C-alpha positions in Angstrom: 183.8 14.0 148.9 187.5 13.5 149.9 187.5 9.9 151.3 191.0 10.2 152.6 190.2 13.3 154.6 187.0 11.6 155.9 188.9 8.5 157.0 191.6 10.5 158.8 189.0 12.5 160.7 187.1 9.3 161.8 188.7 8.1 165.1 187.2 4.6 164.5 189.2 4.2 161.3 192.6 5.3 162.6 195.6 3.3 161.4 197.1 0.9 164.1 200.0 2.3 166.1 203.4 0.7 165.9 203.7 -1.5 169.1 207.5 -0.9 169.2 208.6 2.6 170.3 211.4 4.0 168.1 213.7 4.8 171.0 213.0 2.4 174.0 215.3 2.7 177.0 217.7 -0.3 177.4 215.7 -1.6 180.3 212.5 -1.8 178.3 214.0 -4.2 175.7 212.2 -7.5 175.7 214.1 -10.2 177.4 215.2 -13.2 175.4 215.5 -16.8 176.6 219.3 -16.4 176.6 218.9 -13.3 178.8 216.8 -15.3 181.3 219.2 -18.2 181.2 222.2 -15.9 181.9 220.3 -14.5 184.9 219.4 -18.0 186.1 223.1 -19.0 185.9 224.0 -16.2 188.3 221.4 -17.4 190.7 222.6 -21.0 190.5 226.1 -19.8 191.3 224.9 -17.8 194.2 223.0 -20.8 195.6 226.0 -23.0 195.2 228.2 -20.5 197.1 225.7 -20.1 199.9 224.8 -16.5 199.0 221.2 -17.5 198.7 219.2 -20.2 200.5 217.0 -22.6 198.6 213.8 -20.6 199.3 215.3 -17.4 198.1 216.7 -19.1 195.0 213.3 -20.6 194.2 211.6 -17.2 194.5 214.1 -15.5 192.3 214.1 -18.2 189.6 210.3 -17.9 189.4 210.7 -14.1 188.9 213.3 -14.7 186.2 211.1 -16.8 184.1 208.1 -14.4 184.5 210.2 -11.4 183.5 209.2 -9.8 180.2 212.0 -7.2 179.9 215.7 -6.8 180.6 214.8 -4.1 183.1 212.8 -6.7 185.1 215.8 -9.1 185.2 218.4 -6.6 186.5 217.0 -6.1 190.1 216.8 -9.9 190.6 220.6 -10.2 190.6 221.6 -6.6 191.5 222.9 -7.7 195.0 224.9 -10.7 193.6 228.3 -11.0 191.9 227.9 -10.9 188.1 229.9 -10.7 184.9 232.3 -13.4 185.8 234.1 -15.5 183.3 232.6 -19.0 182.8 233.5 -21.1 185.8 235.9 -24.1 185.5 234.2 -27.4 186.0 236.3 -29.8 188.1 237.6 -32.8 186.2 235.8 -35.4 188.3 232.4 -34.1 187.4 232.4 -35.5 183.9 233.6 -38.4 181.8 235.4 -36.4 179.1 234.8 -34.0 176.2 231.5 -35.6 175.3 230.0 -34.8 178.7 227.1 -32.4 178.7 224.4 -31.1 180.9 221.8 -33.8 181.2 218.1 -33.2 180.5 215.5 -32.6 183.1 213.9 -35.8 184.3 210.5 -36.8 185.7 210.1 -39.7 188.1 206.5 -40.7 189.0 205.2 -43.4 191.3 201.5 -43.8 191.7 200.7 -47.0 193.7 204.0 -48.2 192.3 207.8 -47.7 192.6 210.4 -45.9 190.5 214.2 -46.1 190.9 217.0 -44.2 189.4 220.5 -45.5 190.2 223.7 -46.7 188.8 225.8 -44.8 186.3 223.6 -42.1 184.9 224.0 -38.5 184.0 222.2 -36.1 186.4 220.2 -33.3 184.8 220.0 -29.8 186.2 216.4 -30.5 187.4 214.6 -33.7 188.5 210.9 -33.8 189.4 209.9 -36.6 191.7 206.2 -37.3 192.5 205.0 -40.1 194.7 201.4 -40.9 195.4 201.0 -44.1 197.5 204.3 -45.1 195.9 208.0 -45.2 196.4 210.8 -43.4 194.6 214.5 -44.0 195.1 217.1 -41.6 193.6 220.6 -42.8 194.1 223.3 -40.4 193.0 226.3 -42.3 194.4 227.5 -43.5 191.0 225.9 -40.7 188.9 227.8 -38.3 186.6 227.4 -34.6 187.2 227.6 -32.6 184.0 227.0 -29.4 185.9 227.7 -28.1 189.4 224.2 -27.5 190.6 221.4 -30.2 190.4 217.9 -29.5 191.8 215.5 -32.2 192.9 211.9 -31.2 193.5 210.2 -33.9 195.5 206.5 -34.3 196.4 205.3 -37.2 198.4 201.6 -37.8 199.2 201.1 -40.9 201.3 204.3 -42.1 199.7 208.1 -42.1 200.0 210.9 -40.3 198.2 214.5 -41.2 199.1 217.6 -39.4 197.8 221.1 -40.8 198.4 224.2 -38.8 197.6 228.0 -39.4 197.8 229.7 -38.2 200.9 231.9 -35.7 199.2 229.4 -33.4 197.6 227.3 -30.5 199.0 223.7 -31.3 199.9 221.1 -28.6 200.7 217.4 -28.2 200.7 214.2 -27.0 202.3 210.7 -28.3 202.4 207.6 -28.9 204.5 206.1 -32.0 206.1 202.4 -32.0 206.7 201.6 -34.9 209.0 204.7 -36.4 207.4 208.5 -36.1 207.3 210.7 -33.9 205.2 214.4 -34.3 206.1 217.5 -33.2 204.3 220.9 -33.9 206.0 223.0 -30.8 205.1 226.5 -31.5 203.7 229.2 -29.0 202.8 231.9 -30.5 200.6 235.6 -29.7 201.4 236.2 -29.1 197.7 234.6 -25.7 196.8 234.0 -26.9 193.2 232.2 -30.2 194.2 228.7 -30.9 192.9 225.8 -29.3 194.8 222.5 -31.1 195.1 219.5 -29.2 196.4 216.3 -31.0 197.4 213.1 -29.0 197.7 209.5 -30.0 198.1 206.9 -31.2 200.5 205.5 -34.3 202.2 201.8 -34.9 203.0 201.2 -38.0 205.2 204.4 -39.3 203.6 208.2 -39.1 203.7 210.9 -37.2 201.8 214.5 -37.9 202.9 217.9 -36.9 201.5 221.2 -38.0 203.0 224.7 -39.2 202.2 225.4 -42.9 201.6 228.2 -44.0 203.8 231.4 -45.0 202.0 230.3 -43.6 198.6 232.3 -40.8 197.1 232.1 -39.2 193.6 235.9 -39.5 192.9 235.9 -43.3 193.7 233.8 -44.1 190.6 236.0 -42.0 188.3 239.1 -43.6 189.7 237.7 -47.1 188.9 236.8 -45.9 185.4 240.3 -44.6 184.8 241.8 -47.9 185.9 239.4 -49.9 183.8 240.3 -47.8 180.7 244.0 -48.0 181.5 244.5 -44.2 182.0 
């Protein structure tokens, strides 16, 4: 008996199909992490320019990181400017050539307190969670290594306070359930000033973001230049 012929006739013994089609359309190509990051950059720029509000930005970012193919990424930014050259970061955002985007940071206060203030490098994303606790995030002397920084704040029977310099843009959206969620909106005169977005919710608690009077980003860098003799 011809075993090869028998095997080929037996549907239960068929050879596995190649999962990659030989000529996939461009949109069906699997998306890489770099593809998703490039799309996220377009969304961050649109948020900073006011083309998207915080809720729209959050929805689209979620879709970006769920996308499996390049074709799924394209509709997310189809109505936004794209293909720009890398934007120029203003000089007062950084300390010098060693400056880089800071890592994401988690601040947690459970029946306790947590504070982030002084001269520190702000990451692209900060997660703040307070449960019967208090969190203070003071950005008035912070260094911004990127234009957009997002703070996700959740307060349950607790308190999260964010303080920013007067000369940056501050935006955000959130919900207070038997609590307070307040973001004092700022629009900086400098179109390239840092943008801080505060999102989240408060349940029987408080989330508050507002400028700190008399504090400006440039002031810190002026003092540093004088100290270094520049």
